[in-house]
C-alpha positions in Angstrom: -6.3 2.1 -14.0 -8.4 2.3 -10.9 -8.2 5.5 -8.8 -5.7 5.4 -6.0 -7.4 6.7 -2.9 -4.8 6.0 -0.2 -1.2 7.0 0.1 0.9 5.5 2.8 4.4 6.6 3.6 6.8 4.1 5.1 10.5 4.0 5.9 13.2 3.7 8.5 12.9 5.5 11.8 13.9 9.1 11.6 13.7 9.2 7.8 11.4 12.2 7.9 8.0 10.5 7.3 6.1 12.8 9.7 8.0 15.9 8.5 7.0 15.0 5.0 3.4 14.4 6.0 3.3 17.8 7.7 4.4 19.4 4.5 1.7 17.6 2.6 -0.9 18.7 5.2 0.1 22.3 4.8 -0.9 22.0 1.1 -4.3 20.5 1.7 -7.6 22.3 2.3 -10.0 19.8 3.7 -8.2 17.3 5.8 -8.7 15.9 9.3 -7.1 13.3 11.5 -3.8 13.3 13.4 -0.1 13.0 13.3 2.5 12.2 16.0 5.5 14.0 17.3 8.3 13.1 19.6 8.4 14.4 23.1 11.9 15.6 23.9 13.5 16.4 27.2 17.1 17.7 27.2 17.3 16.7 23.6 16.4 13.1 24.3 13.2 11.4 23.2 11.0 10.5 26.2 7.8 9.8 24.4 5.3 10.6 21.7 2.3 12.9 21.4 -0.8 12.9 19.3 -1.6 16.2 17.5 -4.9 16.5 15.7 -5.3 18.6 12.6 -7.7 20.8 14.5 -5.3 21.5 17.4 -5.9 19.0 20.1 -2.9 17.2 21.8 -2.5 14.2 24.0 0.3 11.8 25.1 0.5 8.6 23.0 3.4 7.0 24.9 6.1 7.9 27.4 8.8 6.4 29.5 7.1 7.5 32.7 3.4 6.7 32.0 1.6 4.0 33.9 0.2 1.5 31.5 0.1 -2.3 31.0 0.8 -1.7 27.3 4.4 -1.2 26.3 6.6 -1.2 23.3 10.3 -1.2 24.2 10.9 1.4 26.8 7.7 3.3 26.1 4.4 2.8 27.9 1.4 3.3 25.7 -1.4 5.6 26.8 -4.3 3.7 25.3 -6.9 6.0 27.0 -5.7 9.1 25.1 -5.1 7.1 21.9 -8.7 6.1 21.9 -10.0 9.4 23.1 -8.0 11.7 20.8 -6.6 9.7 17.8 -9.6 7.4 17.3 -12.0 10.4 17.7 -10.0 12.4 15.2 -10.2 9.6 12.6 -14.0 9.3 13.1 -14.5 13.0 12.8 -12.4 13.2 9.7 -14.5 10.4 8.1 -17.6 12.5 8.8 -16.3 16.0 7.9 -13.3 15.9 5.7 -12.2 14.9 2.1 -8.8 13.6 3.2 -8.0 11.6 6.4 -4.6 11.9 7.9 -3.3 9.0 10.0 0.2 9.1 11.4 1.1 6.5 12.4 -0.4 3.1 11.8 2.1 1.1 13.8 2.8 -1.2 16.7 2.0 1.4 19.4 -1.3 2.3 17.9 -2.3 -1.3 17.2 -2.6 -2.2 20.9 -6.0 -0.5 20.6 -8.8 -2.5 19.0 -10.8 0.8 18.7 -7.9 2.3 16.7 -7.8 -0.7 14.3 -11.6 -0.5 13.8 -11.4 3.2 13.1 -8.5 2.7 10.6 -10.5 0.0 8.8 -13.6 2.2 8.8 -11.5 5.1 7.3 -10.1 2.8 4.6 -13.6 1.7 3.7 -15.2 5.1 3.9 -14.7 6.2 0.3 -12.5 9.1 1.6 -8.9 9.4 0.7 -6.2 8.6 3.4 -2.7 9.9 3.6 -0.8 8.4 6.3 2.3 6.7 7.7 2.5 3.0 8.1 5.1 1.0 10.0 7.4 -1.3 8.1 6.9 -4.2 10.5 5.7 -7.5 9.1 2.3 -7.6 10.9 -0.8 -9.1 9.3 -3.0 -6.0 10.0 -0.3 -3.7 8.4 0.4 -6.1 5.5 -3.3 -6.3 4.7 -3.5 -2.5 4.4 -0.4 -2.3 2.3 -1.7 -5.0 -0.1 -5.0 -3.2 -0.9 -5.6 -2.4 -4.5 -6.5 1.2 -3.6 -3.3 1.9 -1.7 0.1 3.1 -2.9 3.0 2.7 -0.4 5.9 5.1 -0.8 9.3 4.5 0.8 10.7 7.6 2.4 14.4 8.3 2.9 16.2 11.5 4.0 17.1 12.3 0.4 13.9 11.8 -1.5 11.4 14.2 0.1 11.1 16.6 -2.8 10.6 13.7 -5.3 7.9 12.3 -3.0 6.2 15.7 -2.6 6.0 15.9 -6.4 4.8 12.3 -6.8 2.1 12.8 -4.1 1.0 16.1 -5.7 0.6 14.3 -9.0 -1.3 11.4 -7.4 -3.6 13.6 -5.5 -4.4 16.2 -8.1 -4.6 13.9 -11.1 -7.1 11.6 -9.5 -9.4 14.1 -7.6 
């Protein structure tokens, strides 16, 4: 069997994909990249932020951002997406064993630079652990169908099982 380099988590909104990814990150030594978090105001989601593994933060999308790019009620901050997330992917390709990408989804795909960086990462020979949107979009489908990718469906009740499976995948094939 060919080595599996890339692990992509997918699942319904609020199934805990990023929470699970952060648990995985805490067990890794040499990773770089980024993950996203909700921006809350009065316990209501008003946007999303990008957080790099090395501590930088930026706004990915928000209800009150000025941008020609939007998804639902959120306006996408393509400038910070390119400046922070794309840069984090490229730096991880250069410096790290494992590249973290959360999320590869509709908001991020408005950026051609983001798509180019993702493809560069997938073809770099480095391992990727990330989150991929469930949407039926050609770019996402092409990543999911790659022979060097395993896609794992996340639900609220299978986190421990997935942590064990990912641990086995990572450490049996390193």
